[in-house]
C-alpha positions in Angstrom: 92.4 151.2 178.7 90.0 153.1 179.4 87.5 154.0 182.1 85.0 152.0 183.6 81.0 152.2 182.7 80.0 155.2 185.1 83.5 156.2 185.9 85.5 159.0 184.4 89.0 160.3 184.6 89.2 164.1 185.9 91.9 166.5 186.2 91.7 169.7 187.9 94.6 172.4 188.0 95.1 175.7 188.3 97.1 178.0 185.4 98.6 181.2 185.4 97.8 183.5 182.5 100.5 182.8 180.8 100.1 179.0 180.9 102.0 177.8 183.9 101.0 175.1 186.4 103.8 175.4 188.6 106.8 178.0 189.3 110.5 176.9 189.5 112.4 175.3 191.8 110.4 173.2 194.2 111.5 172.4 197.7 109.8 171.9 201.0 109.1 175.8 201.3 108.0 176.2 197.8 106.2 172.9 197.1 104.6 174.5 193.9 107.4 176.2 192.9 108.5 179.6 193.3 105.2 182.1 193.1 103.1 178.5 192.6 100.8 179.4 195.6 99.7 182.4 194.1 97.7 180.2 191.5 95.5 178.9 194.4 94.2 182.2 195.7 90.9 181.9 194.3 90.3 179.1 196.9 92.6 179.4 199.5 91.7 182.9 200.5 88.1 183.8 202.1 86.1 186.3 201.2 83.7 186.9 198.2 86.0 187.6 195.7 88.0 184.2 196.4 87.2 181.1 198.1 84.1 182.7 199.6 82.6 183.2 195.8 79.5 180.9 194.6 81.2 180.2 191.6 84.4 178.9 193.4 82.7 177.1 196.0 80.7 175.3 193.2 83.8 174.0 191.5 85.7 172.9 194.6 82.5 171.1 195.8 82.9 169.4 192.1 86.4 169.0 192.2 86.6 166.9 195.5 83.2 165.6 196.8 82.2 162.0 196.0 85.7 161.0 194.0 86.4 157.4 194.5 90.2 157.8 194.3 93.2 160.1 193.0 96.3 159.6 190.9 99.7 161.8 191.6 103.4 161.8 190.8 105.8 161.5 193.3 106.8 165.3 192.8 103.5 165.9 194.1 103.3 164.1 197.3 106.9 165.6 198.3 110.1 167.0 197.7 112.1 163.6 198.2 114.0 162.1 194.9 115.3 158.6 194.7 115.1 156.1 197.3 112.9 156.8 200.4 115.3 155.8 203.3 114.8 156.3 206.5 112.2 159.2 205.6 109.0 159.9 207.5 107.9 162.1 204.3 103.7 161.9 204.6 102.8 164.7 202.3 102.2 168.4 202.1 98.7 168.1 203.5 99.2 167.4 207.4 97.3 164.5 209.4 94.1 164.6 207.5 95.0 165.3 203.6 91.9 166.9 201.5 91.3 163.7 199.5 89.5 161.1 201.8 90.1 158.3 199.7 92.8 155.8 197.9 95.6 158.0 196.7 97.6 156.3 194.2 101.2 157.8 193.8 103.2 156.9 191.2 107.3 156.4 192.1 110.3 154.3 190.8 111.0 153.2 194.6 108.5 151.3 196.6 106.9 152.2 199.7 104.5 150.5 202.1 100.7 152.2 202.0 100.4 155.2 204.6 97.2 155.4 206.3 96.4 158.7 207.0 93.4 160.5 209.0 90.0 161.0 207.1 90.1 158.2 204.9 93.1 158.7 203.0 95.4 156.0 202.2 98.6 156.8 200.0 99.5 153.7 197.8 102.8 153.8 195.9 102.7 152.1 192.5 106.2 151.4 190.6 104.3 149.8 187.8 103.5 152.9 185.7 100.6 155.1 184.9 98.3 152.0 183.3 98.6 150.2 186.5 97.8 153.1 188.9 94.8 154.1 186.7 93.7 150.2 186.9 94.2 150.3 190.5 92.4 153.6 191.3 89.1 152.6 188.9 88.5 149.2 190.6 88.6 150.5 194.0 86.5 153.8 192.8 83.7 151.5 191.6 81.2 153.9 189.4 82.8 156.8 191.1 85.2 158.9 189.5 88.9 159.0 189.7 90.7 162.3 189.4 94.1 162.9 188.6 96.8 165.4 190.7 99.8 166.9 189.4 102.7 167.1 188.5 103.3 167.9 185.2 104.8 164.9 184.0 102.5 162.7 185.0 99.6 164.7 183.6 101.0 164.6 180.5 101.6 161.0 180.0 97.8 160.4 180.6 97.1 163.1 178.3 99.3 161.7 175.6 97.5 158.2 175.9 94.1 160.0 175.7 93.0 158.7 179.4 91.7 161.8 180.6 88.0 162.3 179.9 87.8 166.0 181.2 89.7 168.6 182.3 88.9 171.8 184.9 91.1 174.2 184.4 91.0 177.5 186.7 93.0 180.1 185.2 94.3 182.7 187.7 95.1 186.3 186.7 98.8 186.0 187.5 101.8 186.0 185.6 104.6 183.2 186.9 107.0 183.6 183.9 108.8 180.6 184.0 107.8 177.1 185.4 105.9 174.0 184.1 103.5 174.2 181.5 100.7 171.4 181.3 100.4 171.5 177.4 104.3 172.1 176.8 104.5 170.0 173.4 101.2 168.5 173.0 98.4 169.7 170.8 94.9 169.5 172.6 92.8 169.7 169.7 94.7 166.9 168.0 94.2 164.7 171.2 90.7 165.4 171.0 89.8 167.9 173.3 87.2 171.1 173.3 86.2 173.3 175.3 82.6 172.9 176.9 81.9 175.4 179.2 83.8 178.1 181.1 82.4 180.1 183.8 84.4 183.2 185.9 84.6 184.4 189.5 86.5 187.7 190.4 89.9 185.7 191.2 89.6 182.8 188.4 87.9 181.8 184.5 86.9 178.4 185.1 87.6 176.2 182.1 86.1 172.8 181.0 88.0 170.7 178.2 86.5 167.3 177.4 87.4 164.7 175.2 85.0 164.3 172.4 86.9 162.8 169.8 
């Protein structure tokens, strides 16, 4: 499996200085794990040293604008585990999620699509990462597909070398524990190299690209 012509598979992730992309103990009060929200201050906070900095604005535009489809794991979609039951959970993001495109959620349990405001439709895929990517690429056409978390989902795509480019926003904080993106993986052996880096006061933005 590979990306279609004109269609790249990208990943964007905020990372702590000690290598964690999420903190421990995810729940409804801590969707990114304890302390995980601090990874994202570079684009959440207002002001010239965070979300308002020109570098951060450029990066956010590159991350979200013009994407044809998104893929995420169930852990990123919400804290519910096992069967869906009568849950009316529709994600962490309110009535108008930031995706504004078809978004495919990997899960072991079937669920009807959920239509949200702004063009986001959550589709639930029970046939694995390959089927989710096939469907996302098909609907995206010539536009790119972007992956979200969680770590388990991203590592599956990395192991299969299905991600063309990774943007890592390295935040100047320490989490101490949690989930590491490259735990047990060798990015060099998988064919990735650093091709770009630029900094704002709130984050160092590093781009890794699959070149082999």
